[in-house]
N, C-alpha and C positions, 0 to 999 in steps of 0.2 A: 561606248562600251558597257557591254553587257554585263549584269548582276555576276553573273556566273565566273566571268574572269578578273573580279575585283578579289585583292589579295584578304585571306581571313586576318582578322585581330593580330596573330601573333605573326604571321608575314608580314603585317603592315609594319609593326614595331621594330620587326627585325631590319626591314628597307630601311626605317627612317633614322634608329638609333643603333646603328653599326658598331658594335665595341670590339676594340683589339686590345687583348691583352696586352700587357707590357712585357718585354723579354725577360726572361730570367736573369739572374745577375751572373756578369760574365760572358754573356752571350754579345754578338756584334749587333748593336742597335740599328744596321744597316746604313749609317752614315760614317765618316770619315772619325777617327778617335783624336783626340788631341795630342797623343804620344806618338803617332803615326807618322812617319816621315814623308809620307805621299799625301799627307791631308792636303796640302795646300798646291800641289800640281794641278795645271792643268789635265781636262779628259784625253785618256790614253790617245786618241788620234791626231791631237792638236799639240803633243809633246814633241821636242827638239826643233831644230831649226827651222826657220820658216821657209816656205816655199811656195810658189804659185799654187799647187796642190793644196796646200793647205788652208782653210779659211782664217778669217781673222776671229781673234777670242772675244773681242767686244764690239760686233757691229752695229748695234743700236746706240750703244754712246757713242761711237765715232760719225753715225749719220747726224746727231746732236752737234757735235765738235765740228763737222766740216759745214753744217746748217748755220752754225754760230758765227763761225769764220767768215763766209760769205756776208753775213749780216753786218760783220764789222767793217768789213772793205765799204759794204753800200753805205752804214750810216757815215762813218770816216767821211767820205765823199761829199755825202749830204752837208755835213757839218763844214767842211770846207769851202765849198759851194754856197753858204749860209755868211761864209765871213769868218770863221772859228779856225783853229788851228790845230795841230797833231801834237798831244802833250809828250808822246815817246819820242826822244829825238834821234833815233835811228829809223823809225818809222818815218820820220819829218823827213829826213834825210833821203830815202827812197822815194817819197811820195814827191818830191823836187826835181829829184835827178829821174825818175822812173813813169813818172806819169800813172795812170792807173791800171798800167800792163805791170810797169815795175813794182807798183804796189801789189796787185794780184799775186803775180809769182812771190814776191817775198813773203804774203800771209800764208799761202798754200806752200809754199817751200817749209815753213816755220810748222805748218800743221803734218806734213807728210814726215819730220822729222819726230814729232811729238807722238803720232802714231806709231812709229817702228821702235821709239823709245818704248811704248806702253806693250809693244806685241813682245820686245825682247825681254822686259821685265816680268811679262805676265807666262812666257813660257816656263819661266824659272819658277816664278812663285805667283800664283792666279790669282789671288785676293789683292795682291800689293798691286798688280798691275791694273786690275780693276777700279782699284781704290785712285791710282795716279791716274787713269784716263777720265773717270768721273770727276778729279780735282780739274784736271783741265779742262772741261765742259765748263765747270763753276768759275773758273779762273776767266775763260772767254766771255763768259754773262757779263762781266762786270764792265769792258768798256761799252758793250752794246745798252747795257740797261742807262750809264750815264749818257751815251749819245742819245739814245733815245728821251731822256729826261732833259735834257738840252734844248731838242728841237722841239718840245712840247713847249718848252719856256718860250723859245722864238715865236712859235705860231700863237701863242695866248697871248703874249705881251709884248712881242716885237721889239725883244732885247739880243743883242748880240751873244752869241754863244762864247764861252770861254776858253 
């Protein structure tokens, strides 16, 4: 870069410290206001009934949710192979009668239902749907973390999982 193309001190300070004056009182600040009835609606292209043409509202949250659901199945089967058992009575029933295929169908059926509920809620109240989806991810983390801790205990100490 040549010396001639370097900005002057005034231009450099303008480039580094761009200050935007606050909007005048009563003017729209650019975002939804608290008293706006459409403040919690999803973007206009995503409103209304769900269809194959409409994308999902929270794709990155759903990716984590599906990943954790798959990890839950893997960890559950590893715990069972180490001599442990399923704590959830309904899941235990599915495991005993359906095996790996039945367990996978059960878990991913629940996953689809939860995603559909998040989409339904999110198309009416965007923030509430996002909060619900993130809560589902956090709840799905619990059995995965517990299973990983149990497997680490078995590998370190050779104890049976409970």
